[in-house]
C-alpha positions in Angstrom: 37.3 -118.2 3.5 39.5 -117.7 6.5 42.4 -116.9 4.2 40.4 -114.3 2.3 39.2 -112.7 5.6 42.8 -112.6 6.9 44.0 -110.9 3.7 41.2 -108.3 3.8 41.9 -107.5 7.5 45.6 -107.3 6.8 45.0 -104.9 3.9 42.7 -102.7 6.0 45.2 -102.6 8.8 48.0 -101.7 6.4 46.0 -98.8 4.9 45.1 -97.6 8.3 48.7 -97.6 9.5 49.9 -95.8 6.3 47.2 -93.1 6.6 48.3 -92.2 10.2 51.2 -89.9 9.3 53.1 -87.7 11.6 51.4 -84.2 11.6 54.4 -82.4 13.2 56.1 -80.0 10.9 59.7 -80.4 9.7 62.4 -77.8 10.6 61.9 -75.9 7.3 58.1 -76.0 7.6 58.4 -74.7 11.2 60.8 -71.9 10.1 58.5 -70.9 7.3 55.5 -70.9 9.6 57.2 -68.6 12.2 58.4 -66.3 9.4 54.9 -66.0 8.0 53.6 -65.1 11.5 56.4 -62.6 12.1 55.8 -60.9 8.7 52.2 -60.2 9.7 53.6 -57.3 11.8 55.1 -55.6 8.7 53.6 -52.1 8.1 52.3 -51.6 11.6 53.6 -49.0 14.2 55.4 -50.2 17.2 56.5 -48.2 20.3 60.0 -49.3 21.2 61.6 -49.4 24.7 62.5 -45.7 24.5 58.8 -44.8 24.0 59.3 -43.9 20.3 56.8 -45.0 17.7 58.4 -46.7 14.7 56.8 -48.3 11.6 57.9 -52.0 11.1 59.2 -51.7 7.5 60.4 -55.3 7.3 60.9 -58.3 9.5 61.7 -61.9 9.1 62.7 -65.2 10.6 64.9 -67.5 8.5 67.8 -69.9 8.4 71.2 -68.1 8.4 73.4 -68.4 5.4 75.4 -71.1 7.2 72.2 -73.0 7.8 73.2 -73.8 11.4 71.4 -70.9 13.0 68.3 -68.7 12.7 68.3 -65.0 11.8 65.7 -62.6 13.2 65.5 -59.4 11.2 63.7 -56.2 12.1 63.8 -53.0 10.2 61.9 -50.2 12.1 62.1 -46.6 11.1 65.7 -45.9 10.2 67.1 -48.7 12.3 67.7 -52.3 11.4 68.5 -55.2 13.8 69.8 -58.7 13.1 70.0 -61.4 15.8 71.4 -64.8 15.0 71.0 -67.8 17.3 70.8 -71.5 17.5 67.3 -72.7 18.4 68.7 -75.6 20.3 69.8 -73.0 22.9 66.3 -71.8 23.7 65.7 -71.9 27.4 62.5 -69.9 27.9 60.0 -67.7 26.0 58.3 -64.7 27.5 55.7 -62.2 26.1 57.2 -58.7 26.5 54.7 -56.0 27.5 55.7 -53.0 25.5 54.2 -49.5 26.0 50.5 -49.3 25.8 48.1 -51.5 24.0 49.9 -52.1 20.8 49.1 -54.1 17.7 52.6 -55.4 17.5 53.9 -57.6 20.3 57.3 -59.0 21.1 58.5 -62.4 22.3 61.7 -62.6 24.3 63.7 -65.7 23.7 66.0 -66.5 26.6 69.0 -68.6 25.5 71.7 -70.7 27.2 74.5 -68.3 27.8 75.6 -65.4 25.5 75.0 -67.4 22.3 73.0 -64.8 20.3 74.9 -62.5 18.0 73.2 -59.1 17.8 74.1 -56.4 15.3 72.5 -53.2 14.1 73.0 -50.6 11.4 74.3 -48.1 13.9 77.4 -50.1 14.8 76.3 -52.3 17.7 77.8 -55.8 17.6 77.6 -58.0 20.7 76.8 -61.4 22.1 73.6 -61.6 24.1 71.7 -64.0 26.3 68.4 -63.1 24.6 66.8 -62.8 21.1 63.4 -61.5 20.3 60.8 -61.6 17.5 57.8 -59.4 16.8 54.4 -60.6 15.9 50.9 -59.2 15.3 48.8 -59.3 18.5 45.4 -58.7 16.8 45.0 -62.5 16.9 45.1 -63.4 20.6 46.3 -66.9 19.8 49.4 -65.7 17.9 51.7 -65.7 21.0 50.7 -69.2 21.9 51.1 -70.5 18.3 54.4 -68.9 17.8 55.7 -70.0 21.2 54.6 -73.6 20.4 56.4 -73.4 17.0 59.6 -72.0 18.6 59.7 -74.8 21.1 59.1 -77.4 18.4 61.9 -75.9 16.4 64.2 -76.1 19.5 63.3 -79.7 19.9 64.1 -80.4 16.2 67.5 -78.7 16.5 68.3 -80.5 19.7 67.5 -83.8 18.2 69.7 -83.1 15.2 72.5 -81.7 17.5 72.5 -84.7 19.8 70.2 -87.6 18.8 70.9 -89.3 22.2 69.8 -86.4 24.3 66.6 -86.9 26.3 
């Protein structure tokens, strides 16, 4: 009887341990989640830093072709912007307050040093200390969710970059 009870308890314990899986997303799942949230801004008008209203024609957040970095893409009006950076270099995130009460918001991503490569279709190519992504502000929790996902992605890249880093 004791032996049967032991086997039953051991089985129940094993099933319980197996069912408790890690709920944190992988790198690819996190990138896909952020991309989905960024793409929600597509089709909405956004007032840029010069006070000009532009329609967001396309936007995205994906792995670069090399697979080592992330690319943030924005096509607004007649301008397109591409920023490439390594998420392990994320230092701080800030919600940017653009002109007026807009539907589309912006998150500034402060990086360690000038590690972001920024380019545009009007000839601008430079290294920057900051990247940015746009998102739909109609859901008040979007900034918090996207920020949490970006920081999780940073931690995944850091762990991959240096597994012995604290």
